[in-house]
C-alpha positions in Angstrom: 7.0 -3.9 11.4 7.3 -6.7 8.9 9.2 -10.0 9.2 9.0 -12.9 6.9 10.7 -16.3 6.9 11.0 -18.6 3.9 7.9 -17.4 2.0 7.1 -19.6 -0.9 4.3 -19.3 -3.4 3.4 -21.4 -6.5 0.7 -21.2 -9.0 0.3 -24.8 -10.3 3.8 -25.9 -11.4 5.1 -22.4 -11.5 7.0 -21.4 -8.4 6.8 -17.6 -8.1 8.4 -17.0 -4.7 11.2 -19.2 -3.7 12.0 -18.6 0.0 11.7 -14.9 0.9 13.3 -13.7 4.1 12.5 -10.0 4.7 12.6 -7.5 7.5 11.1 -4.0 7.2 11.6 -1.5 10.1 8.8 0.7 11.5 8.8 4.0 9.6 10.9 2.6 6.7 10.2 3.3 3.0 11.3 0.2 1.0 11.2 -0.1 -2.7 10.9 -3.6 -4.3 12.4 -3.6 -7.8 13.3 -6.2 -10.4 12.4 -7.3 -13.9 8.9 -8.2 -14.9 7.9 -11.7 -13.8 10.3 -11.6 -10.8 7.4 -12.1 -8.4 7.2 -8.4 -7.1 3.4 -8.1 -7.2 2.9 -11.7 -5.9 5.1 -10.7 -2.9 3.1 -7.6 -2.2 -0.1 -9.6 -2.4 1.2 -12.2 0.0 2.6 -9.5 2.5 -0.7 -7.6 2.2 -2.7 -10.8 3.1 -4.5 -10.8 -0.3 -2.9 -14.2 -1.0 -1.8 -16.8 1.4 1.8 -18.2 1.1 2.2 -22.0 0.5 4.8 -22.1 3.3 6.6 -19.7 5.5 6.0 -17.1 8.3 4.7 -13.6 8.1 4.6 -11.2 11.1 3.1 -7.7 10.7 3.0 -5.4 13.6 3.5 -8.3 16.0 0.7 -10.5 14.5 1.4 -13.8 12.8 -1.0 -13.0 10.0 -0.6 -16.4 8.1 -2.3 -18.1 11.1 -5.4 -16.0 11.1 -8.8 -17.3 10.0 -10.3 -15.8 6.8 -12.7 -13.6 8.9 -9.9 -12.3 11.2 -7.5 -11.8 8.3 -10.1 -9.6 6.6 -10.5 -7.6 9.7 -6.7 -7.3 10.1 -6.4 -6.2 6.5 -9.0 -3.5 6.8 -7.6 -2.0 10.0 -3.8 -2.6 9.7 -3.0 -2.5 6.0 -3.5 0.2 3.3 -3.2 -0.4 -0.4 -2.5 2.0 -3.3 -2.5 0.6 -6.8 -1.5 1.9 -10.2 -5.1 2.7 -10.9 -6.9 4.6 -8.1 -10.1 2.4 -8.0 -12.2 5.2 -6.6 -15.9 4.7 -6.7 -17.3 7.1 -9.3 -20.6 7.8 -7.6 -18.9 9.2 -4.5 -17.0 12.4 -3.9 -13.5 12.6 -2.5 -14.5 12.8 1.1 -16.9 9.9 0.8 -14.4 7.7 -1.0 -11.8 8.2 1.8 -14.4 7.4 4.4 -15.4 4.0 3.1 -12.7 1.9 4.9 -13.8 3.6 8.2 -17.4 2.6 7.6 -16.3 -1.0 6.9 -14.5 -1.0 10.3 -17.6 0.4 12.0 -16.3 3.9 12.8 -19.0 6.5 13.6 -19.7 8.9 10.7 -18.7 12.0 12.5 -15.3 10.5 13.5 -14.7 9.1 10.0 -15.6 12.5 8.4 -13.2 14.3 10.6 -10.4 11.9 9.9 -11.0 11.9 6.1 -11.1 15.7 6.1 -7.7 15.9 8.0 -6.1 13.4 5.6 -7.3 15.2 2.5 -6.0 18.5 3.9 -2.6 16.9 4.7 -2.4 15.6 1.1 -3.3 19.1 -0.3 -6.8 17.9 -1.5 -8.8 20.1 1.0 -10.2 22.1 -2.0 -11.5 18.9 -3.7 -13.6 17.4 -0.9 -16.8 17.4 -2.9 -15.4 16.5 -6.3 -16.1 13.1 -7.8 -13.3 11.1 -9.5 -14.3 12.2 -13.0 -13.6 15.8 -11.9 -10.1 15.1 -10.7 -6.8 14.9 -12.5 -4.9 11.6 -12.4 -2.6 12.9 -9.7 -5.5 14.3 -7.6 -7.3 11.0 -7.9 -4.3 9.1 -6.7 -3.9 11.4 -3.7 -7.5 10.6 -2.7 -6.6 6.9 -3.1 -3.7 7.4 -0.7 -5.9 9.2 1.8 -8.3 6.3 1.6 -5.5 3.8 2.2 -4.5 5.8 5.3 -8.0 6.1 6.7 -7.8 3.4 9.4 -4.2 4.4 10.5 -2.7 1.2 8.9 0.6 -0.2 10.3 1.8 -0.7 6.7 1.0 1.0 3.4 1.6 -1.2 0.4 1.9 0.5 -3.1 1.9 -1.4 -6.4 3.3 0.8 -9.2 1.5 3.8 -7.6 2.9 6.3 -10.1 2.9 4.1 -13.2 -0.2 5.8 -14.7 0.9 9.4 -13.9 2.7 12.1 -16.0 6.1 13.4 -14.8 4.9 16.3 -12.6 2.2 14.2 -10.8 4.6 11.3 -10.5 7.2 13.4 -8.7 4.6 15.0 -6.4 3.3 11.5 -5.4 6.9 10.4 -4.8 7.5 13.3 -2.4 4.2 12.6 -0.7 5.3 9.1 0.4 8.2 10.6 2.2 6.0 13.3 3.7 3.9 10.5 5.1 7.0 8.8 6.6 8.2 12.0 8.2 4.9 13.3 9.5 3.0 10.1 10.3 5.9 7.6 10.8 4.3 5.6 8.1 5.9 2.3 7.1 5.7 1.9 3.3 6.6 -0.9 0.8 6.4 0.1 -2.8 6.8 -2.2 -5.9 8.0 0.0 -8.6 9.9 0.1 -12.0 10.6 3.8 -11.4 14.3 4.3 -10.7 13.8 7.8 -9.3 11.3 6.5 -6.7 13.6 3.5 -5.8 16.5 5.8 -5.5 14.7 8.0 -3.0 13.7 5.1 -0.8 15.4 4.2 2.4 16.2 0.8 1.1 16.0 -1.0 -2.2 15.2 -4.8 -2.4 15.8 -6.4 -5.8 13.7 -9.5 -6.6 15.0 -11.8 -9.4 13.4 -15.1 -10.3 11.4 -15.2 -7.0 14.4 -14.6 -4.8 15.9 -11.6 -3.1 19.2 -10.7 -4.8 22.0 -10.1 -2.3 
């Protein structure tokens, strides 16, 4: 599902990624771990097409994404990639169902189809009873589940998560961790997670340790 060759990324004189070769299989849950400043978030942003590498090759679901124009890379990102961040970033004026539907509207999906898909995802994530609740009415764990549903809206090839449970209490953190593996088992979802959480890393199919911009072997 993901293949990279010699990914390098610098900010000014600071070289953050120093030649990343990585393969992630379809339906695999991979945890990216390592000390702060190792380049984990930068790697996720580059893989997620939010930032372009200085050099190297990135292939996601058969597409060489580093060769796409800005317009086409935005379209690819909206239809092929889902993001979950530490903070849910839900829009406060919309309810759960509406928040989940937003990526579908951006992709031009008809409202009836988008609403059906959003409803199904929220039911799958045990949020069917919170469809008409706005973010302020949700717990932290519930809001993050809505964010996961939103990330899955357009049936992405890959779900990228950056410290997704870092802002949750123990119970909600454990529930979110289990949810990722439910998504793998029920949807065949490929998931790459940057995390400091040893429990989550230990549950993953594979752990990749990043140290000083390089994968530790």
